[in-house]
C-alpha positions, 0 to 999 in steps of 0.5 A: 517174497513167497513166505511158507507161514501157517497163514498161507497153508490155511488159505493154500491147502483147502484151494488147492484141494477144491481145484482137485475136487472141481477139476476132477469131479465137475469139470474145469468151471469152478476149479479157479476159485483157487487162484483168486483165492491165493491172488488175495494173499500173493501177487497175482503172479505167484499165484499163476505159477503156484497153481499152475503145476499143480492143475496140470498134476490134476490133470494127468491124474484125471486122464486115466480114469476118464480116457477115451470117454471124451468127445474129440471133435468138441475137443479138438476144436476147443483146443486148436482155438485156445492157441492164439487165445494163449498168445493173446493172453502172454501178449497182455501180461507182458504189459499189465501190472498185478492191480491190473491182472488183479481186477481182471480175475476178479472181474471174470470172478464175478462175471461167471457167477453172473453168467451162471444164476443168469442161465439157470433162472431163464434169463439167458437161453442157450437154445434147445438145438446144439451149438455147431462144431465150429463154435468150439474155436471161439470158444477155445479162443476165449478159453485160452485167453482166460487161462492163462491170466487167471486159469479161467478158461473153465466157464467159457469151455463149459457154455460151448460143452453144455451146449454141445448137451454132451452127457456128464460124463463124456462134458467131464471127460471132455473137459479134462482132456481139453484143459489138461493139453490148454495147461501144457499151452500155458507153460511154455510162456509162463517159463518165459515170462518168469511167472515160476520161480524157485519159490513158486517150485516148492510151494507146488512140492510142498502143496502136490499131497493136496492136489491128488487128494482132491483129485481122489476126491473130485473123481468120486464125488463126479456120481455121489455130490450133487452138482448144485451143492458144490457150484452153490459153494463155489459161487459164493466163494468167486462171488467174495474172492471177485470182490475183495480183488476188485476193490483191492485193485480199485482202492 
């Protein structure tokens, strides 16, 4: 049972604010750290159920400042590709237990950090020419699946959008639009699978101000805080939570 203890709020409030800052200011690449953190102290399904409405709130609050600054061809490809990915995630969720979801979230967290380090060190090269637009369908498929099971759709979408060589604001606006749509896609199967409960929705009402504060901070930080410093913190959080989740799942 979800209990609204001081310990819960000590973890949930900063996690939700971090998600708002990440989604509104720096794309969705690291926002799923919040779900990973919550999954350490809550059953994974409860963590997912709490975070989705809050992420949707951040999406809506972020759309205005970036309205029509996105690139439609890339956004459309990602959104269309995400539909079968969400369906696949829903099918897998029905046949897995909490430890399997913990393991998956943990491995995605660690894999994301490993990927980012490899790209920055030149071990993996995306190429000098932009990726083809049609590559967005495959990236969207992966984003839809990982977003459903761990709210971690940001990394595959980010690889594609960065590979298209968009400028910073067009990249951010496209990310906001894409995950506004993907999170809408996820809401229906989440409801049928029982991931939303009265308790998770009550938690959302309590945590909604923190999500809006994070959104406001993220929009401001988009132009003021170096991306390198922000993502360095995100990578540390993801590594620590990823290792803890994998350990809990296997022990």
